KEFI-852898 format. One record per residue: x, y, z of N, C-alpha, C, O in turn. Coordinates in steps of 0.05 Angstrom, whole numbers, padded with zeros to 5 digits, always signed. Atoms other than C-alpha are relative to their C-alpha. Layout:
KEFI-852898
XYZXYZXYZXYZ...
END
This chain:
KEFI-852898
-00015-00011-00021-00514-00238-00014+00010+00026-00016+00016+00025-00040-00005-00025+00013-00499-00161-00026+00033+00005+00001+00049-00003+00018-00025-00002+00007-00435-00138-00056+00017+00018+00015+00005+00038+00021-00014-00019-00003-00376-00101-00029+00010+00018-00019+00011+00006-00041-00007-00021+00012-00351-00039-00062+00036+00002+00008+00045+00004+00031-00034-00007+00000-00268-00030-00074+00007+00015-00020+00007+00009-00044-00003-00016+00014-00249+00030-00092+00029+00003-00015+00035+00017-00034-00029+00004+00006-00173+00012-00096+00013-00006+00029+00006-00011+00052-00021+00001-00027-00112+00010-00056-00003+00031+00015+00001+00051+00001-00001-00021-00008-00121+00065-00006+00025+00002+00018+00031+00026+00020-00027-00005-00007-00058+00062+00027+00018-00019+00005+00010-00040+00013-00015+00028-00010+00007+00019+00039+00005+00010+00033+00009+00033+00041-00013-00007-00027+00022+00013+00113+00034-00002+00002+00046-00022-00007-00027+00005+00004+00100+00031+00124+00010+00011+00033+00009+00034+00042-00006-00005-00031+00126+00022+00200+00029+00006-00006+00043-00005-00023-00024-00023+00007+00185+00074+00207+00007+00005+00032-00007+00004+00052-00004-00015-00032+00224+00101+00268+00001+00022+00006+00007+00032+00028+00005-00027-00008+00214+00163+00259-00020+00020-00020-00012+00030-00041+00016-00009+00016+00151+00194+00234-00004+00026-00016-00011+00029-00039-00002-00032+00011+00154+00266+00220+00022-00009-00027+00014-00010-00051-00016-00001+00022+00225+00252+00183-00011-00017-00023-00009-00007-00046+00013+00015+00026+00190+00198+00137-00016+00013-00013-00015+00015-00037+00010-00018+00018+00145+00241+00121+00006+00020-00020+00000+00021-00044-00022-00020+00014+00186+00297+00101+00008-00011-00031+00000-00004-00053-00014+00022+00020+00228+00242+00059-00017-00006-00024-00011+00000-00047+00027+00007+00019+00161+00215+00025-00005+00022-00018-00005+00020-00042+00013-00025+00014+00136+00286+00009+00029+00014-00022+00024+00022-00045-00024-00007+00016+00205+00308-00022+00002-00020-00021-00003-00010-00044-00011+00020+00015+00222+00249-00058-00028-00013-00024-00027-00014-00048+00023+00012+00012+00153+00217-00079-00020+00025-00002-00035+00022-00022+00033-00023+00000+00097+00281-00073-00009-00011+00018-00033-00005+00016+00023+00010-00020+00068+00247-00017-00004+00022+00021+00006+00021+00043-00005-00030-00015+00055+00317+00010-00027+00009+00010-00028+00032+00019+00030-00003-00015-00016+00320+00035-00016-00026+00020-00026-00048+00015+00012+00018-00018-00039+00295+00100-00026-00006-00001-00041+00012-00007+00024+00002-00013-00100+00264+00117-00009-00001+00018-00032+00008+00020+00006-00004-00030-00102+00255+00187+00030+00001+00004+00047-00002-00013-00030+00005-00017-00039+00257+00236-00014-00001+00031-00029+00016+00042+00017+00005-00033-00059+00225+00310+00029-00014+00010+00047-00025-00003-00017+00010-00016-00017+00204+00362-00018-00014+00023-00031+00002+00036+00016+00005-00014-00053+00157+00406+00004-00036+00005+00023-00047-00006+00002+00029-00013-00066+00079+00439+00002-00015-00022-00017-00005-00033+00008+00026+00021-00064+00023+00382-00012-00020+00018+00005-00035+00028+00010+00020-00020-00109-00021+00427-00024-00026-00010-00038-00041+00004+00013+00016+00012-00145-00061+00370+00019-00020-00007+00011-00043-00010-00017+00024+00026-00091-00101+00334+00023-00018+00023+00047-00021+00018-00007+00010-00026-00072-00138+00401+00013-00030-00005+00030-00041+00009-00013+00027+00015-00062-00209+00356+00023+00003-00005+00040-00014-00001-00025-00002+00014-00009-00180+00325+00023+00019+00013+00045+00021+00003-00026-00014-00012+00030-00133+00376+00009-00013+00034+00013-00001+00055-00003+00011-00026+00042-00182+00428-00012-00006+00023-00002-00016+00043+00021+00006-00018-00022-00182+00463-00002+00020+00021-00015+00017+00041+00004-00023-00011-00013-00114+00489-00001+00027-00019+00011+00028-00040+00003-00022+00011-00033-00041+00470+00023+00013+00002+00038+00010+00021-00024-00017+00008+00018+00002+00445-00007+00037-00007-00029+00045-00014+00005-00030-00001+00027+00083+00441+00006+00000-00034+00016-00022-00040-00005+00001+00021+00036+00096+00367-00006+00035-00016-00024+00051-00009+00004-00027+00017+00042+00162+00317-00003-00002-00020+00018-00009-00032+00000+00003+00027+00017+00161+00254-00014+00021-00024-00037+00029-00021+00015-00011+00019+00003+00200+00187-00003-00008-00020+00015-00023-00029+00010+00009+00025-00037+00188+00124+00008+00019-00019+00001+00043-00019-00011-00022+00015-00004+00220+00074-00004-00007-00034+00003-00029-00044+00008+00007+00032-00025+00224-00006+00008+00015-00019+00012+00038-00011-00012-00009+00023+00002+00244-00075-00027+00008-00009-00045-00009-00007+00021-00008+00011-00054+00288-00105-00002-00016-00029-00024-00025-00038+00002+00010+00027-00038+00260-00172-00012-00013-00004-00026-00010-00024+00017+00028-00006-00068+00193-00154+00021-00018+00003+00044-00014-00002-00013+00022-00009-00049+00126-00129-00010-00004+00029-00032+00005+00037+00007+00013-00030-00052+00099-00057+00019+00021+00015+00037+00032+00002-00012-00013-00012-00024+00141-00001+00018-00023+00019+00017-00048+00014-00015+00017-00014+00024+00115+00054-00017+00005+00033-00029+00026+00037+00009+00001-00022-00002+00103+00125+00036-00003+00017+00046-00025+00023-00026-00005-00016+00070+00125+00161-00002+00002+00032-00010+00020+00047+00015+00013-00027+00062+00091+00225+00028-00003+00018+00049-00009+00007-00028-00004-00026+00116+00095+00292-00011-00003+00023-00027+00014+00032+00000+00008-00026+00114+00059+00358+00011+00031+00015+00026+00048+00006-00012-00023-00013+00124+00113+00409+00008-00013+00029+00027-00005+00042-00005+00018-00024+00118+00059+00470+00019-00019-00001+00018-00033+00019-00016+00020+00004+00176+00012+00445+00018+00006-00023+00007+00017-00041-00020-00002+00025+00231+00016+00395-00010-00016-00023-00011-00040-00018+00003+00013+00019+00209-00007+00327+00017-00016-00010+00039-00006-00017-00021+00014+00011+00245-00064+00303-00002-00004-00029-00022-00007-00042-00003+00006+00028+00275-00073+00236-00002-00027-00005-00006-00041+00015-00005+00032+00008+00280-00140+00203+00030-00018+00005+00050-00015-00009-00027+00010-00010+00335-00182+00234+00023-00018-00017+00046-00027-00013-00018+00013+00031+00356-00215+00167-00008+00023-00023-00025+00040-00022-00002-00014+00024+00368-00182+00101-00022-00009-00019-00019-00030-00032+00017+00017+00019+00307-00193+00061+00012-00007-00028+00030+00004-00040-00001+00014+00025+00306-00236+00002-00022+00002-00023-00045+00006-00015+00020-00002+00014+00269-00234-00061-00019-00032+00003-00009-00054+00000+00007+00028-00004+00218-00289-00050-00011+00001+00026-00033-00010+00027+00006-00002-00025+00209-00276+00026-00029+00008-00005-00040+00021-00022+00031-00003-00001+00137-00280+00050-00012+00021+00009-00008+00028+00032+00005-00022-00023+00101-00220+00062-00003+00021-00032-00001+00015-00056-00003-00027+00018+00098-00149+00023+00029+00007-00007+00036+00024+00010-00024-00007+00009+00172-00141-00010+00004+00026+00000+00017+00039+00016+00000-00027+00022+00165-00079-00054-00021+00008-00004-00038-00006-00014+00018-00021+00017+00120-00023-00068-00001+00008-00020+00022+00015-00026-00002-00005+00025+00103-00006-00133-00011+00030+00000-00034+00035+00007+00010-00022-00001+00102+00067-00143-00002+00017-00036+00015+00017-00054+00011-00005+00027+00073+00096-00206+00009+00037-00010+00006+00059+00001-00008-00026+00015+00103+00151-00258-00012+00004-00018-00028-00014-00025+00011-00007+00035+00082+00183-00325+00025+00012-00013+00024+00028-00032-00020-00004+00013+00157+00187-00337+00031-00011+00008+00049+00006+00011-00011+00010-00015+00206+00136-00312+00028+00005-00002+00043+00003+00017-00025-00019+00000+00267+00168-00338+00003+00021+00019+00020+00025+00036-00005-00028-00016+00252+00232-00311-00001-00008+00038+00011+00003+00056+00003+00003-00039+00233+00204-00235+00030-00014+00000+00045-00005+00018-00028+00013-00003+00301+00161-00244+00021+00018+00001+00040+00018+00017-00025-00032-00005+00343+00230-00257+00000+00016+00024+00018+00026+00038+00004-00025-00029+00305+00272-00202+00013-00023+00026+00032-00014+00039-00011+00015-00019+00319+00210-00151+00031+00000+00002+00042+00001+00024-00027+00007+00002+00391+00203-00178+00011+00030+00008+00031+00029+00023-00012-00028-00011+00405+00283-00166-00007-00002+00026+00007+00014+00039+00008-00005-00030+00369+00272-00092+00022-00016+00012+00029-00012+00036-00022+00019-00012+00423+00222-00081-00018-00020+00015-00013-00028+00038+00017+00032-00004+00373+00165-00071+00012-00015-00004+00028-00016-00022-00017+00030+00008+00399+00099-00063-00010-00018-00021-00026-00034-00012+00013+00011+00028+00379+00069-00133+00015-00032-00003+00038-00035-00011-00002+00026+00002+00385-00002-00132+00002-00014-00024+00012-00037-00026-00007+00003+00034+00386-00007-00207-00002+00018-00016-00010+00040-00008+00001-00027+00023+00391+00035-00271-00033-00008-00015-00048-00026-00008+00024+00008+00013+00330+00034-00315+00004-00031-00009+00027-00039-00013-00003+00033+00008+00317-00044-00334-00034-00002-00013-00054+00012-00011+00031+00007+00015+00258-00073-00375-00016-00024+00016-00005-00046+00016+00020+00023-00014+00205-00118-00336-00007-00016-00018-00001-00009-00041+00004+00019+00018+00181-00178-00369-00018+00007-00024-00020-00007-00045+00019-00006+00019+00133-00146-00409+00019+00028-00018+00006+00045-00031-00012-00021+00014+00192-00096-00438-00012+00026+00008-00017+00041-00011+00001-00029-00013+00175-00034-00398+00018+00005+00021+00026-00009+00039-00025-00009-00016+00223+00008-00369-00010+00004+00031-00033+00010+00037+00006+00000-00032+00227+00010-00288+00025-00005+00009+00043-00017-00003-00013+00001-00019+00267+00015-00234+00001-00002+00025-00020+00006+00036+00005+00009-00023+00284-00005-00168+00015+00021+00032+00039+00020+00034-00015-00023-00024+00305+00050-00100-00004-00015+00026-00021-00032+00030+00010+00005-00022+00311+00039-00033-00007+00026+00022+00009+00045+00020+00000-00024-00018+00287+00093+00026+00021+00001+00013+00041-00013+00007-00027+00001-00024+00334+00112+00085-00005-00023+00016+00013-00031+00030+00007+00022-00024+00295+00052+00125+00002-00024-00012-00007-00046-00004-00007+00030+00016+00318+00002+00073-00027-00015-00014-00028-00038-00024+00023+00012+00013+00245-00002+00049+00002-00001-00032+00010+00018-00045+00000+00004+00034+00241-00030-00027-00021+00014-00017-00044+00010-00009+00009-00005+00009+00214+00004-00076+00001-00001-00037+00023+00003-00048-00005-00004+00027+00196+00000-00155-00012+00018-00012-00030+00026+00002+00010-00024+00005+00177+00055-00196-00005-00016-00035+00009-00030-00050+00011+00012+00018+00134+00036-00250-00021+00016-00027-00041+00025-00016+00012-00017+00021+00100+00072-00320-00027-00005+00005-00036-00028+00006+00027+00004-00002+00027+00088-00310-00015+00025-00013-00010+00049-00011+00013-00027+00010-00024+00126-00347-00041+00000+00014-00062+00003+00002+00018-00001-00013-00075+00124-00294+00003+00026+00029+00013+00021+00051-00002-00019-00012-00080+00193-00262-00027+00022+00007-00048+00024-00005+00024-00020-00008-00121+00248-00226+00007+00026+00008-00011+00040-00004-00010-00023-00002-00092+00311-00205+00026+00012-00005+00039+00003-00024-00027-00013+00010-00027+00356-00206+00011-00007+00027-00003-00004+00046-00020+00008-00023+00023+00335-00154+00025+00019+00000+00022+00040-00011-00018-00012-00005+00092+00359-00137+00023-00012-00013+00044+00000-00019-00026+00011+00013+00135+00310-00168-00012-00019-00028-00033-00016-00041+00004+00019+00026+00135+00258-00225-00018-00027+00009-00037-00034-00003+00008+00022-00011+00117+00199-00187-00032+00008+00014-00033+00029+00027+00020+00001-00015+00044+00192-00159+00001-00024+00022+00022-00035+00027-00001+00017-00032+00026+00146-00094+00001-00025-00012+00001-00028-00037-00006+00037+00004+00034+00060-00091-00023+00001-00013-00044+00011-00006+00026+00013+00011-00007+00030-00144+00003-00030-00002-00006-00043-00021+00001+00034-00003+00009-00044-00123+00022-00008+00016+00035+00009+00029-00026+00007-00014+00065-00086-00092+00007-00024-00008-00010-00036-00022-00011+00023+00011+00113-00147-00104-00006-00014+00034-00001-00003+00055+00006+00017-00020+00089-00204-00055+00014-00025-00006+00016-00037-00028-00019+00028+00002+00132-00262-00038-00026-00019+00014-00034-00015+00037+00011+00022-00007+00087-00321-00032+00009-00033-00002+00028-00039-00017-00011+00027-00004+00097-00396-00020-00015-00019-00024-00006-00039-00035+00020+00014+00011+00036-00418-00059-00006+00012-00025-00018+00032-00018+00001-00022+00024+00031-00385-00131-00030-00001-00002-00042+00020+00004+00035+00005+00004-00050-00415-00144-00010+00006+00012-00030+00020+00006+00014-00007-00025-00067-00408-00077+00004+00035+00000-00018+00042+00010-00007-00024-00007-00048-00335-00072-00018+00017-00031-00035+00035-00032+00020-00009+00035-00074-00322-00155-00033-00001+00016-00044+00021+00015+00031+00003-00003-00149-00343-00126-00001+00019+00025-00020+00035+00024+00005-00021-00021-00141-00301-00058-00009+00022-00012-00032+00030-00014+00005-00021+00016-00126-00244-00096-00020+00010-00016-00030+00032-00014+00021-00009+00022-00175-00248-00155-00029-00007+00014-00047+00007+00007+00018+00002-00010-00230-00275-00112-00016+00022+00019-00040+00029+00019+00008-00016-00019-00230-00228-00055+00004+00032-00013-00014+00049-00013-00005-00026+00001-00196-00165-00080-00001+00006-00032+00004+00027-00042+00012-00008+00030-00217-00172-00155+00023-00005-00020+00018-00005-00044-00023+00004+00024-00144-00185-00190+00002-00021-00011+00018-00039-00006+00005+00028+00012-00170-00231-00236+00013-00005-00034+00009-00024-00049-00020+00004+00029-00123-00216-00303+00023-00001+00007+00037+00015+00021-00029+00011-00001-00064-00254-00307+00019+00019-00026+00015+00010-00049-00018-00018+00015-00015-00202-00347+00026-00016-00014+00031-00019-00038-00023+00024+00008+00047-00252-00348+00000-00020+00021-00012-00017+00042+00005+00011-00022+00060-00312-00313+00030-00020-00012+00028-00036-00031-00022+00002+00013+00137-00330-00323+00018-00020+00019+00019-00011+00042-00024+00011-00011+00190-00379-00295+00027+00013-00009+00028+00020-00033-00032-00002+00012+00267-00362-00304+00021+00015+00023+00019+00013+00048-00015-00014-00009+00322-00320-00286-00006+00036-00006-00004+00041-00030+00006-00022+00013+00305-00244-00293+00022+00025+00000+00032+00031+00022-00017-00024+00002+00351-00185-00312-00006+00023+00017+00010+00034+00032+00008-00018-00019+00307-00136-00279+00000-00002+00032-00005+00016+00048-00003+00004-00027+00315-00167-00215+00027-00005+00017+00032-00006+00041-00035+00010-00013+00391-00183-00212+00015+00012+00022+00033+00002+00036-00011-00016-00023+00404-00130-00164-00008+00003+00028+00001+00016+00046+00013+00006-00026+00360-00150-00113+00018-00026+00019+00033-00042+00009-00014+00025-00013+00385-00198-00055-00021-00029-00008-00045-00031-00009+00014+00021+00018+00371-00269-00086-00008+00003-00024-00017-00016-00036+00011-00008+00028+00355-00232-00149+00006-00021-00020-00013-00030-00033-00007+00018+00012+00395-00281-00186-00008-00024-00003+00003-00041-00018+00008+00031-00012+00355-00341-00162-00022-00002-00023-00032+00018-00034+00025+00002+00011+00303-00374-00201-00023+00007+00009-00028-00003+00030+00031-00002-00004+00231-00351-00195-00017-00003-00014-00013-00001-00038+00035-00002+00014+00162-00355-00215-00013+00035+00009-00012+00049+00030+00005-00028-00009+00132-00287-00222-00027+00008-00016-00027+00011-00041+00022-00006+00016+00059-00270-00238-00011+00030-00003-00010+00038+00020+00013-00024-00001+00028-00202-00250-00026-00006-00007-00032-00021-00025+00022-00002+00001-00041-00191-00235-00013+00024-00003-00004+00043+00009+00012-00027-00002-00087-00136-00251-00029-00003+00005-00035-00027+00007+00032-00001-00006-00166-00122-00237-00005+00006-00036+00009+00020-00050+00012-00006+00022-00204-00125-00303-00023+00019+00004-00029+00028-00018+00026-00019-00004-00262-00081-00282+00010+00021+00021+00020+00017+00043+00001-00023-00010-00257-00011-00265-00008+00005+00021-00032+00003+00027+00013-00006-00035-00255+00010-00188-00022+00017-00004-00023+00034-00022+00017-00018-00004-00315+00042-00168+00000+00009+00029+00015-00004+00044+00005-00004-00022-00334+00078-00105+00016+00027+00005+00036+00034-00009-00009-00030-00009-00321+00150-00070+00031+00004-00015+00036+00020-00033-00029-00013+00008-00246+00150-00083+00013-00008-00020+00036-00001-00027-00011+00014+00024-00240+00108-00140+00020+00014-00026+00038+00004-00039-00017-00018+00021-00214+00163-00187+00026+00006+00011+00044+00006-00005-00027-00012-00018-00157+00186-00138+00016-00021+00004+00040-00016+00003-00008+00020-00006-00141+00116-00123+00018-00016-00030+00039-00028-00031-00005+00011+00025-00134+00093-00194+00005-00030+00004+00003-00042+00025-00006+00030+00005-00116+00020-00222+00025-00008+00011+00041+00010+00015-00022+00006-00013-00062-00020-00191+00004-00038-00005-00012-00056-00010-00011+00032+00006-00026-00088-00199+00005-00011+00027+00009+00004+00046-00017+00020-00022-00004-00145-00147+00023-00021-00027+00019-00028-00050-00024+00021+00015+00056-00188-00176+00016-00020+00028+00032-00015+00046-00002+00021-00017+00063-00248-00140+00024-00018-00010+00026-00029-00032-00028+00015+00009+00139-00282-00133+00003-00018+00016+00004-00013+00041-00011+00025-00017+00155-00353-00112+00026-00002-00002+00035-00001-00025-00029+00009+00013+00227-00368-00106+00005-00025-00005-00011-00039+00008+00004+00024+00011+00249-00436-00143+00028-00013+00018+00034-00037+00015-00022+00006-00002+00315-00439-00107+00013-00002+00032+00035-00012+00036-00010-00010-00026+00319-00421-00030-00031-00004+00010-00051-00001-00004+00028-00001-00020+00262-00432+00027+00001+00024+00012+00019+00032+00026+00007-00019-00010+00234-00374+00042+00002+00012+00029+00008-00004+00046+00005-00002-00027+00225-00335+00105-00024+00021+00003-00034+00034-00016+00021-00020-00001+00171-00294+00138+00009+00027+00001+00024+00031+00020-00006-00023-00004+00182-00222+00128-00006+00013+00030+00010+00027+00043+00003-00009-00029+00151-00206+00193+00002-00017+00027-00006-00011+00049-00005+00024-00022+00173-00271+00233+00017+00014+00027+00037+00029+00026-00004-00006-00016+00179-00261+00302+00001+00038+00015+00009+00048+00036+00008-00029-00004+00162-00186+00299-00030+00009+00005-00048-00006+00000+00025-00009+00001+00102-00138+00314-00006+00008-00023+00012+00015-00039+00009-00017+00023+00058-00110+00261+00001+00028+00013-00005+00032+00036-00017-00025-00008+00083-00039+00265+00026+00001+00005+00035+00022+00013-00026-00013+00006+00154-00048+00262+00009+00002-00027-00005+00004-00046+00004-00014+00028+00189-00031+00207+00004-00016-00021+00014-00039-00021+00006+00016+00026+00177-00049+00141-00029+00008-00019-00038+00031-00017+00020-00001+00015+00116-00057+00092-00026-00016+00023-00028-00041+00022+00016+00011-00022+00058-00071+00153-00021-00015-00010-00025-00038-00002+00026+00002+00013-00007-00072+00108+00002+00011-00026+00015+00030-00035+00014-00017+00026-00039-00065+00044-00026+00002+00002-00043-00015+00000+00033-00003+00001-00101-00030+00050-00019+00012-00022-00012+00029-00038+00019-00008+00027-00162-00021+00002-00020+00013+00019-00027+00004+00041+00023-00017-00011-00213+00032+00018-00032-00013-00018-00036-00010-00042+00020+00008+00013-00283-00005+00006-00027+00013+00014-00026+00033+00029+00028-00005-00010-00356+00002+00025-00011-00032+00007-00002-00053+00000+00017+00020-00009-00406-00042+00058+00021-00024+00015+00024-00044+00002-00014+00016-00011-00358-00080+00108-00018-00022+00007-00005-00043+00003+00023+00022-00006-00421-00128+00128+00009-00023-00025+00019-00045-00025-00004+00025+00028-00415-00157+00055+00023-00007-00003+00025-00031-00004-00030+00002-00009-00333-00150+00057+00002-00025+00017+00018-00042+00009-00011+00014-00024-00332-00192+00118-00014-00033-00005-00003-00054+00000+00007+00025+00013-00384-00244+00088+00019-00020-00024+00027-00043-00020-00013+00007+00012-00346-00253+00027+00026-00012+00005+00036-00029-00011-00033+00004-00015-00275-00261+00069-00015-00025+00010-00003-00044-00001+00010+00025-00018-00313-00317+00108-00007-00023-00017-00004-00047-00009+00017+00022+00011-00347-00354+00053+00026-00007-00016+00026-00029-00029-00024+00014+00017-00275-00360+00018+00019-00008+00020+00040-00016+00011-00016+00020-00013-00243-00389+00078+00021+00023+00013+00043+00012+00017-00016-00021-00009-00208-00320+00106-00014+00023+00014-00017+00046+00008+00011-00018-00023-00244-00297+00167+00012+00031+00006+00034+00034-00003-00006-00028-00016-00237-00220+00200+00018-00010+00019+00007-00030+00029-00012+00003-00019-00179-00228+00248-00001+00028+00020+00006+00031+00043+00002-00024-00024-00194-00159+00274-00022+00015-00015-00024+00014-00039+00023-00016+00015-00257-00111+00260+00000+00019+00026-00007+00013+00048+00009-00025-00017-00259-00044+00296-00023+00010+00006-00024+00031+00019+00026-00013-00003-00334-00036+00294-00010+00021-00014+00006+00030-00030+00012-00019+00014-00378+00014+00268+00011+00028-00010+00007+00041-00030-00010-00032-00002-00341+00077+00281+00028-00005+00020+00030-00016+00042-00022+00005-00013-00265+00083+00294+00012+00028-00011+00013+00034-00035-00004-00028+00000-00238+00155+00305+00033-00003-00010+00045-00023-00001-00025-00002+00008-00165+00172+00268+00012+00032+00006+00030+00042-00008-00003-00027+00000-00161+00241+00295-00022+00022-00017-00044+00029-00009+00021-00008+00019-00192+00278+00236-00009-00010-00012-00025+00003-00025+00013+00019+00016-00214+00222+00203-00009-00022+00012+00001-00030+00033+00014+00021-00017-00260+00166+00220-00011-00020-00025-00015-00014-00049+00008+00017+00010-00281+00105+00198-00003-00028+00009-00002-00030+00033+00004+00024-00013-00292+00024+00201+00019-00015-00016+00018-00018-00040-00020+00011+00014-00231-00013+00190-00003-00033+00011-00012-00039+00032-00001+00030-00014-00220-00099+00192+00031-00005-00011+00047+00014-00016-00018+00008+00007-00165-00137+00173-00002-00037-00004-00014-00050+00014+00000+00023+00010-00158-00208+00140+00037-00012-00007+00053+00007-00009-00025+00006+00002-00087-00247+00129-00005-00023-00032-00018-00043-00037-00008+00022+00029-00066-00274+00053+00001-00027+00010-00006-00037+00032-00007+00037-00002-00048-00348+00047+00024-00004+00014+00029-00027+00021-00027+00004-00013+00023-00333+00079-00002+00021+00023+00019+00028+00034+00002-00015-00027-00001-00288+00135+00007+00032+00001+00011+00046+00021-00010-00031+00004+00016-00218+00106-00035+00014+00007-00056+00000+00009+00024-00012-00010-00041-00169+00126-00013+00018-00021-00001+00034-00036+00011-00015+00026-00091-00140+00080-00026+00014+00021-00042+00002+00035+00020-00015-00017-00132-00082+00114-00029+00011-00016-00032+00013-00041+00025-00009+00022-00200-00057+00092-00017+00021+00010-00037+00014+00023+00011-00025-00011-00225+00016+00110-00029+00001-00016-00035-00007-00038+00027-00007+00012-00297+00038+00103+00001+00028+00010-00009+00033+00032+00003-00028-00007-00288+00111+00107-00027+00013+00001-00046+00011-00015+00024-00009-00004-00337+00151+00140+00002+00037-00002-00015+00053-00010+00000-00033+00001-00307+00226+00147+00034+00012-00006+00053+00006+00009-00022-00011+00013-00250+00257+00115+00004+00036+00001-00015+00050-00005-00006-00027-00004-00220+00331+00126+00008+00011-00032+00029+00007-00043-00012-00005+00027-00224+00364+00055+00013+00028-00003+00031+00031-00019-00012-00023-00007-00208+00435+00075+00005+00008+00034-00012+00023+00044-00006+00002-00026-00179+00431+00148+00001+00029+00009-00010+00033+00030-00006-00024-00009-00160+00506+00154-00034+00016+00004-00037+00033+00022+00023-00011-00006-00236+00525+00150-00021-00024+00006-00045-00021-00001+00014+00020-00013-00264+00461+00179-00020-00019-00015-00039-00031-00006+00023+00015+00018-00297+00428+00117+00009-00030+00003+00031-00036-00006-00001+00020+00004-00306+00356+00129-00016-00009-00008-00038+00001-00007+00021+00018+00017-00337+00300+00089-00009-00024+00012+00005-00044+00017+00009+00024-00015-00383+00256+00123-00009-00018-00027-00023-00009-00045+00007+00016+00027-00390+00202+00070-00022-00020+00005-00031-00032-00014+00027+00020-00003-00446+00160+00101-00023+00014-00003-00043+00006+00009+00020-00016+00017-00490+00214+00064-00006-00003-00020-00027+00005-00030+00004+00003+00029-00474+00191-00001+00000-00029-00007+00009-00046+00008-00007+00020+00011-00477+00135-00045+00027-00008-00006+00044+00002-00020-00031+00012-00007-00419+00097-00031+00010-00011-00030+00034-00006-00036-00009+00009+00022-00416+00062-00104+00008+00027-00021+00020+00022-00042-00005-00029+00020-00411+00142-00139+00026+00005+00006+00032-00005+00027-00021-00012-00003-00341+00175-00142-00002+00016+00005-00021+00027-00007+00004-00027-00010-00333+00236-00110-00002+00018-00028+00006+00009-00049-00009-00020+00020-00336+00299-00156+00033+00007+00001+00043+00015+00023-00028-00017+00008-00261+00321-00182+00000+00022+00024+00006+00019+00048+00000-00026-00015-00269+00388-00154+00005-00003+00034+00020+00013+00045+00002+00006-00021-00279+00358-00086+00023-00004+00014+00032+00011+00032-00029+00014+00003-00216+00315-00084+00024+00020-00002+00044+00020+00012-00024-00013+00006-00176+00363-00112+00005+00022+00017+00026+00035+00017+00002-00024-00015-00197+00416-00064+00022-00007+00027+00030+00010+00043-00026+00012-00017-00143+00373-00019+00026+00013-00005+00046+00010+00008-00030-00009+00006-00091+00407-00047+00002+00028+00023+00025+00036+00029-00008-00023-00018-00099+00469+00002+00007-00011+00024+00013+00007+00040-00007+00015-00019-00082+00416+00056+00032-00005-00005+00044-00008+00016-00025+00000+00006-00010+00409+00021+00021+00013+00019+00018+00036+00025-00022-00002-00016+00054+00412+00067+00017+00011-00015+00025-00004-00033-00028-00005+00014+00107+00448+00038+00029-00003+00017+00036+00005+00039-00029+00013-00018+00180+00416+00052+00025+00009-00016+00048+00003-00009
END
């Protein structure tokens, strides 16, 4: 069987009530100021997760050229995006908290504090003794800022893009196997149970949990691997309460972290791997899907608790929109990273906010 290539976390999907307001906030506070595409259209391929009906939406994919994944900022326009009807608790099932990387934890904390951001904690120590802190955006999405040594270009803030996710799970071993076998997170950094000081300011953060941090032992490869960089997943299982599904009784695209997307090559091979491991595709867009200024082939699977993992095989992206320079990736070796100079040319698409 041929093998797929995973270049890294391409983006975190964020369902929000106002796409342009959110883009401005993420650009200002996280440096996510380069839009790869912006499109208003009908979402007609996600019917199993949108009540069986297509809906209109407006989406912007934004990146930070320093490195890390992007945000797919996603807003329903044919219906009101619903917030979660209950306060999310640590250990609830699904994508709970996005990890944002920085090269200076204290500098990022001081900057965000100066902007009156809702800082959930002071700078605290994670189980490995590393400095970190938590914050919320204006739509109550939770972020953890973590130190990283994986960088690409120059950005406007100390933070880069998302470099991981805290995921609430019901079965640690089953989820460890899923994220290792399919997504390559095969190295356990720590596996601990107890009450943790760095979590105590989160809802139910004083409860006893099991938390497992996993990373990929092999460097990512592929066209965008240098830009996307290294990433990690932290699995959290609550041991003192019955967790709820974060998106129970809601649609994909409603408010919150709607998916975790990986940039890949060879969709056919990935489809075969997922089927073999017991996680068949639930959505498959087919060979070509246009997103306005970009194009690709996307698919979805569910993790063991139903959280949505997206795979995108990128076909076309704009490098310099003003000059009409679009890169066709079908003409390149998908396993080789794109030249640094080419990706750094994306800076000419930066939006000042």
